[in-house]
C-alpha positions, 0 to 999 in steps of 0.5 A, a space after each residue: 224699670 231696670 236698665 243695663 248700661 255700658 259707659 266710659 269715664 273721663 279717662 275713657 275706661 269702660 264700665 257696665 252695670 244696671 240702674 233703676 229709673 223711670 225712663 231712658 232720660 232718667 238713666 242718662 241723667 244718673 250716668 252724667 251725674 256720676 261723670 260717665 259718658 253713656 255708650 249703650 243703654 238697654 232696658 233689662 226687658 230687651 235682654 230677657 227677650 233676647 235670651 229667653 228662647 235659649 235659656 232652656 239650653 243654657 242653664 244646666 243642673 250644675 247651675 241650679 245646684 250652685 244657685 240653691 246651695 249659695 242662696 241657702 248659705 247666704 240666707 243662713 248667715 242673715 243676708 236678705 234675699 235681694 242682697 243675695 241675688 245681687 251678689 250672685 249676679 256678680 258671681 255667675 259667669 253664665 249670661 243665661 244665669 245672669 239674665 235669670 237673676 236679673 229677672 228675679 231681682 226685677 220681681 223683688 224690686 217691684 214687689 212681685 212673688 219670687 217664684 214667678 220667674 222660675 215658673 216662666 221657664 218650665 223646661 228648666 225648672 220643674 213644677 216641683 221646683 216652682 211649687 217648693 219655692 212658692 210654698 217656702 216663700 209663703 211660709 217664710 222658710 226659703 233657707 231650708 227649702 233651698 238646702 233641700 233643693 240643693 240636696 235633691 238636685 245634687 242627688 239627681 245630678 249624681 244619678 244622671 252622671 252614674 247612668 251616663 258614665 255606665 252607658 258611654 262605653 256601649 254607645 262609643 262601641 256602637 258609634 265606632 262600629 258604625 264608623 268602621 262599617 262606613 269607612 270599609 263600605 266607602 273606601 275598601 269594598 268598592 275597590 275590591 268589588 271592581 277588581 273582581 268585576 273585571 276578572 273571571 273569578 266568581 266570588 261566593 254568594 255572601 261576598 257578592 252580597 257584601 260587595 253589593 251593600 258596599 257599592 250601594 252605600 258608596 254610591 249613596 254615601 251622602 244620603 246614607 249619612 243624612 238618613 242616619 242623622 235624620 232617623 236619630 233626630 226624629 227618634 229623639 224627638 218622637 220618644 222624648 217630646 211626643 206623648 205617643 212616642 213616650 207611651 210606645 217607649 214605655 210599652 217597648 221597654 216594659 217588655 224587655 227583661 232587664 231594661 224594664 226593671 231599670 225603667 220602672 225603678 228609676 220612675 219609682 225613685 223619682 216618685 219617692 224623692 219628689 213626693 217626699 220633698 213636696 210633703 216636707 214643704 207642706 203641700 196638700 197630699 192630693 196636689 203633691 201627688 198630682 205634681 209628682 205624677 208629671 215628673 216621673 217620666 213613665 206614663 203608666 206610673 203617671 196615670 196610676 198616680 193621677 188615679 190615686 189622687 183623683 179616684 182614691 184620696 179625693 173620694 175619702 180613701 186612705 193613702 195606703 188603700 189608694 196605693 194598694 189598688 195600683 198594681 204597678 207599685 211593688 208590694 214593698 212600696 205599698 206596704 211601707 206607704 200604708 205602715 208609715 201613713 199610720 205611724 205618721 212618718 211617710 215623708 221620711 220613709 219616702 226619702 229612704 225609698 228614694 235612696 234605696 231605688 237610686 242605689 238599685 238603679 245604679 246597680 242595675 245599670 252596671 249589670 246591664 252594661 256588663 251584659 251589653 259590652 260582650 254582646 256588642 264586642 261579639 257583634 263587632 267581631 262578627 261584622 269585621 269577620 264577615 267583611 274580612 271573609 268576603 274579601 279573603 275568600 275571593 282573593 284566595 280564589 283569584 290567587 289560585 288561578 295563577 
C-alpha cells in the first residue's frame, strides 16, 4: 500500500514523498533506515477520499490535454508507463491531478487496469475517453491513442474557447444593463420619486410606473438580488443537469431560427468527432454509436443514435440504411455516411465532417453575436431613455411652475 510522508533529516530539513509498504510500521522502518524523522504519514487512500468529491471541479480540459500529450510523448521515446506516471506526478502542480496520478500509479503497481481510474470520475473523463484508453490498453496501442486524444481534446478546447469568446461580449452587456438598472432603481429613482410625492406636480403615467418600480425594488433590494441569483442557479441546474430541463431546452432552442442551427450543428460535430475516434480505436460499431449517443448533448440526436444502434444495426441494416431512416441528420451527412461505408473509409469521412461542422459552428456563433449585439445595445438605449424621460419630463413640469 502507498503512503505519503513528510519527514525531517538530521539537520531539520523537511522533505516529502511516497513509499510502498505493507503497513504503517513498515513505512516508519524505511524512514528511520534512511535517517529521516517522520512528521506525518498518511495512506494514499485517505488522500483520495479527501479530494475525490472535488476532483470534478479541479481538473480542467487543459490538464487533460497536458496529460494525454505528455504521456504520448513519453511512450513514443520508449519510457514505460509507470515511469511516465512518476515523472508527471512530479511535474504537475495541481493537487487534484497529483491525486489522480497517484491513483493511476497505485493501479499499475498492483497490476490493475490503467483505465479503471478514469472510469471512477465520469464527470471529468467521458465514456469516450475511458473506452478509448480501455481499448488501447487491451491492444497495446496507448501511444497512438493518447496522441489522438490529445488532438481531439485540443480541438474541443479551441471550439469551447471560440464559443466563449464570441458570447462574452453579449453577456457583459446584459450584466452591465442589469447593474445600471439596479443602481438607478436603488439610488436615483426613489429620491426623485419622493421629491414629486412632496410636490403638487402630477408626473405622467409612464413616469409613475417607473417611479413605482424603482420604489418597489429599493424596498426589496435584498430579495430582488437574491431572486436573480436563485433563478440563475436553478436555471443552470434545471437546463444542464436535469433530463426534463435538457429536453425542454432542446425543444425551445430547436424552434429559434439561428440558435436551432447552432445547437444541431454542434451536436453533429460532437457525433462525428466521437464516432470517428471510437471506430479508429477498434470498438464495435453498435457499442461505438451507443457511447457516442451519450456525449452529443442533444436529446433528439441521442435518441436517434440509440435507434440506429438498437433498431437498425442490431437487426441487420447497413450503417447507411440506418442513418437514412433518421430525419434529424442533414442529407449530406447521411449520403456521405452511406458512400463512405461502401468505400471503407467511414472513419476518415467522419473526421472531415467533424472539422467542417466545427468551422461552421464557429461561423454561426459569430453571425449570431453580430445579430445580438445591436439588439442588446438598442435595448439598453431604450431602457436608459425611458428612465431618463420619466425623470426629465416631470422635472420640466416642476420647473415651469416657478
